[in-house]
C-alpha positions as CSV (number, residue, x, y, z in Angstrom):
1,M,-149.6,2.5,20.0
2,P,-151.0,5.2,17.6
3,E,-151.0,4.5,13.9
4,L,-149.5,7.8,13.0
5,V,-147.2,10.1,15.1
6,A,-144.6,12.8,14.6
7,E,-141.0,11.7,14.8
8,G,-139.6,12.1,18.3
9,D,-143.0,11.9,20.0
10,P,-142.4,10.3,23.4
11,A,-145.8,8.5,23.2
12,V,-144.1,6.0,20.8
13,P,-141.1,4.2,22.3
14,V,-139.1,3.2,19.3
15,E,-136.1,1.8,21.2
16,E,-137.4,-1.8,21.0
17,A,-139.0,-1.5,17.6
18,L,-137.5,-2.0,14.2
19,V,-137.5,1.4,12.6
20,L,-137.4,1.4,8.8
21,D,-137.1,4.3,6.4
22,A,-139.3,2.5,3.9
23,V,-141.4,-0.7,3.6
24,E,-138.9,-3.6,3.3
25,E,-140.5,-7.0,2.7
26,E,-137.9,-9.2,4.3
27,A,-137.3,-6.9,7.3
28,L,-141.0,-6.7,8.0
29,R,-141.5,-10.4,7.9
30,A,-138.5,-11.2,10.1
31,A,-139.5,-8.6,12.7
32,F,-143.1,-9.7,12.7
33,A,-142.0,-13.4,13.1
34,E,-140.0,-12.4,16.1
35,G,-142.8,-10.4,17.6
36,R,-140.9,-7.2,17.3
37,P,-142.9,-4.0,16.6
38,V,-142.2,-2.4,13.2
39,V,-142.3,1.4,12.8
40,V,-141.9,3.0,9.3
41,R,-140.9,6.5,8.5
42,A,-143.0,8.3,5.9
43,S,-142.8,11.8,4.4
44,S,-145.8,11.8,2.1
45,A,-149.4,10.7,2.1
46,E,-148.6,7.9,-0.4
47,E,-145.8,6.6,1.9
48,V,-148.2,6.7,4.9
49,K,-150.8,4.7,2.9
50,A,-148.2,2.1,1.7
51,A,-146.8,1.6,5.2
52,L,-150.2,1.3,6.9
53,A,-151.4,-1.1,4.3
54,R,-149.0,-3.6,5.8
55,P,-150.3,-5.6,8.8
56,E,-146.8,-5.9,10.2
57,V,-146.5,-2.1,10.6
58,A,-147.5,-1.0,14.1
59,C,-146.9,2.7,13.6
60,V,-145.8,5.3,11.0
61,L,-143.5,8.1,11.9
62,V,-143.8,11.4,10.0
63,P,-141.4,14.4,10.2
64,A,-142.1,16.6,13.1
65,D,-142.7,19.6,10.8
66,R,-145.4,17.8,8.7
67,D,-148.5,18.4,10.8
68,D,-150.5,17.9,7.6
69,L,-149.6,14.2,7.6
70,L,-150.8,13.8,11.1
71,S,-154.3,15.1,10.1
72,L,-154.7,12.7,7.2
73,D,-158.1,11.1,6.9
74,L,-156.8,7.5,6.8
75,T,-160.2,6.1,5.8
76,E,-160.5,8.4,2.8
77,L,-156.8,7.9,1.9
78,T,-157.4,4.1,1.8
79,Y,-160.9,3.8,0.4
80,G,-161.6,7.2,-1.2
81,R,-165.0,8.8,-0.9
């Protein structure tokens, strides 16, 4: 599963995943404990970074019209230059 995809991309089957609109501690822990994939929606670079910082998150969904988020340099976003 890719780390970052546009909402609606058929490459990421979200039917069996827990899809959250934001990082929610309790929901993340419960889904992870059940072995259920967690997908978080994000509409900014900061939200992408926060979601991917969580080991429970399998993938981040960004709005289909936000190609700029798909091209984020995740290493730079996380660690800077």
